[in-house]
N, C-alpha and C positions, 0 to 999 in steps of 0.2 A: 440461542440463535441471534445473530446480529441483523439488524435491518436499519435503514435510514429512518430518520424521524418522518412522520407522516406529513405530507403536504395537504393543502386544502383539498377536500373531497376524499381524503384517505389514501391517496396515491403515494407510493413509496419511490424514492430516488434510488438509482443505481449507485453503488459505491465503486468508484473507478480510481484505482491506484496506479502509480508508475513504480515498477521495480527496476532500479538502476543496477545493471549487471554487466557481465562480459563473458564471452565464450570460455569454457573450461573452469569456471569459478565454482568449486564444490559448495562453498557457503551460499552462493546465489541459488544453486539447485536446492539446498536445504530450505532457504527462504521461500522459494516457489512451492515446495512441498507443503510447507505450513499454510500457505495461501490456499492450496487445493483442499486441505483438511477443513479450514474455516469455511470455504465455499460450499462444502457438503451440507452445512446447516444454514448457510447464508447465500442463497442463489443470486441475490442482487450484487454480490461482490464480484467485481471484474478487475483485471489489471492488464497493463501493457508492459512488456519487458523492453527496456531501452539499453542497448549496448553502448557503454561509455567509450569504448575503444574507437568508435566511429565519429566522435565529436570531441575536439580538443578542449572546449570549454567544460564539458561534462567530465572529461578525464581529469582536468586540473582541479575541478571542484570535488569529485568523489574518489578519484584514484584508488587509494588503499582503504577507503571506507566501505566499499561495497560488500555485501548488498545493502542498499538503502531503499526503503519504501517511502514514497512521497504521495501525499494527497494534495493535488494542485488546488489552489484556492480560486474562487470565482473572480476575485479582484486581483488584477495583475500587479497592483502595488503591494499586496500582502505577501509575506514569505509563505512558501509551501510548508505544510505540516509534514515532518519527516520522522521516520523511525530507522535508526541505524543499527547494524549488527553489532553485538549479538542480541538476538531476541528469540523468544520461544512462543508457543501458542498463546499462553495467557498474556504475554506482553503484546502480541499482535491484537488480541481481542481488546485489551485495554487501550491500545493506540486508536483502534477504530471507535471505541466508545468515547474516548477523550476528544476525538475529532468531530463528534456530533452524531454518531450512530449508536442507537440504544440496543441493548440485549433484549431478546424475546425468548420465551420458552415455548 
């Protein structure tokens, strides 16, 4: 199970991702299905689906790359941590772990 690193007092942070997607994208649906599987054992995992078709800048940036998972950084000057398709369950777990969230059993 994945959880965020404990803060002072043992509280856990929520893992909040952005899934860049668009309507009718079957690969995006597969990516969201993987997120749902990981969430079953990691209830702190949340995500927001952002449709790139509604934003010219996002469409230009991600266009044919979707689905893309992004973990926004707290510091606006840092680049977001991203995982681009293709990825599977183990790659998603590794992405979360590499971004600072540890596995728990």
